N, C-alpha and C positions, 0 to 999 in steps of 0.2 A: 565293777560288780554292784548291783543295786541291793542295798540291805533293806529287808522289810522288818518292821517292828513286830515283836511278838505280843499277842494279846494275853490277858491274864490266864486264860485257860491253857495256852501253850506254855506258859511259864511254870506251871505246876508239874514239873517233871524232874526225875532224877536220871543220872547217867550211870551206865554200867559198862565196863570194859572187860570183855572175856579174854583179852589178848595176853600176849607174852610170847616171846620167841622160843623160850625153853619149856618143854613139856613138864619139867620138874617144878615149874612155877605155876602151872595152870591147874585150877580146880576142875574136877570132872563135870561134864555138862549136866549130869543128873543133879548135882548139888546146886548149880545155878538155877535149874528149873524149880527145885524145892524152895529156894530162897525167894525167887521172883513170885511164885504162887502165894507165898506167905505175905509178901509185901502188898501185892494187889488185893488179896482178900482182906487184909487189915487196913489198908489205906486206899480205898476206891477212888479218892480224889486225885491220886497221883498217876502219872503215866511214866513210862520208862523209855529212854532213848539208849539203845545199845550202840556203842561206838567202837571202832576198831578198823583194822585193815581188811582187805579182801579175804585174807586167810580165815577170818572169823565169821564170814558171811553165812556159811552153811549152819554153823552152830547157832547164830543169831536167828536165822530163819526157823530153826527148830524151836527155839524159845518163843518166837513171835506167835507160834501156834497156840500158846497158852491163852493169849488174849490179843487178837489182831487189832482191836481198837485202841488198846492202851500201850502196846509195845511197838516201837518204831525201830526198824533195823537201819542204822546209818553206816554199817560196816562197808568200807570200800567206797563210800559216797562223799567223803569230805576231804578237803585239803587241810593243811595245818592251821590256816587262819580260821576256817569254819570249825575245826575241832576245838580250838581255844574258845571260840564264841559259844559253842554248845555247852562246854563245861562251865563257862562263866555264867550262863543263864540257868544252869541246873541248880536245883536246891540241895542236892546231895550227890556224892560220887562214890561208887563201889568198884573196886578193881583188884587185880593182882598187883604184884610188884612189876609195874610196867610204866611206860612213858606217861600215860594219862594220869597216873597217880601223882607224878611230879608236876604235871600241869595243874591239876586240882590243888595241890599243895601250894604252888606259887600263887594261885588265885585265892588262897585262904578258904577253900571250900571245906565244909564238914563232910566227913565220909569215912570209909573203911578201906584198908589195904590188907589183902590176904597174901601172906608171904609163903614161899616154898622154903624148904630147908637149905637150899643152896645159897640163899642170901646170908651174908655174914651179919649177925645181929648187930644193929646200931649203924651199919654202913648202908648207904643208899636208901635210907628211910625218908619218909616225908618230913620236911622241916616244919610243917604246919601242925601244931598241937591239936587242931580240930579234927585231924584224921586219926581214927583209932586203928590199931594194928593187931593182926593175928599172926603169931609166929609159932609154927608147929614143932612138935618134938622130933618127928621123923620125916614126914612129907606133907605137902600142901593139903592133901585130902584128910589129914588128921583134924583139920578145922572143919567142923560139921555145920551145915546150914542153920540148924536150930540155935547153935551158939552165936553165930553171926547175927541172926535175927533178934535174939534177946538183947544184944548190945545196941543194935541200930534202932530198935523199937522206940525208945524214948526220943531219939533225934528226929525220927520220921513223924512222930506224933506232934511235934512242935511245928511242923510244916503246914498244918491245916489252916 
């Protein structure tokens, strides 16, 4: 496989994973849309790569409509090596309690993990202290997009 170097413009991106095998761990798509609109409105120099399996492709296509130039749908288009590479080059990672959270943690990425109630608090959490965590009282949708945005705002502001 030929690896191409990323230029500076391509490197100003964050990764978002909509995934998770269990629906109780997944934020509703409307919340992702609200959060992503806020990110792009506040940080126009960033682009977003949505990563995940083929199962998330339709949701990512829906989100891509927000801004077709700034949002890239990578769902179902990467192997495990490319997934690690994309997260490694990203400036920030936002996800559910899923495998990409652990990849980002192992790469010591700054980011946010949004947990569902079924996760036992303190178990299977990212080991990286640079990843902030949201843990709901009842279900994953108790965590509202504006709350997540307020927490990540300072981190994303540093990326300029």
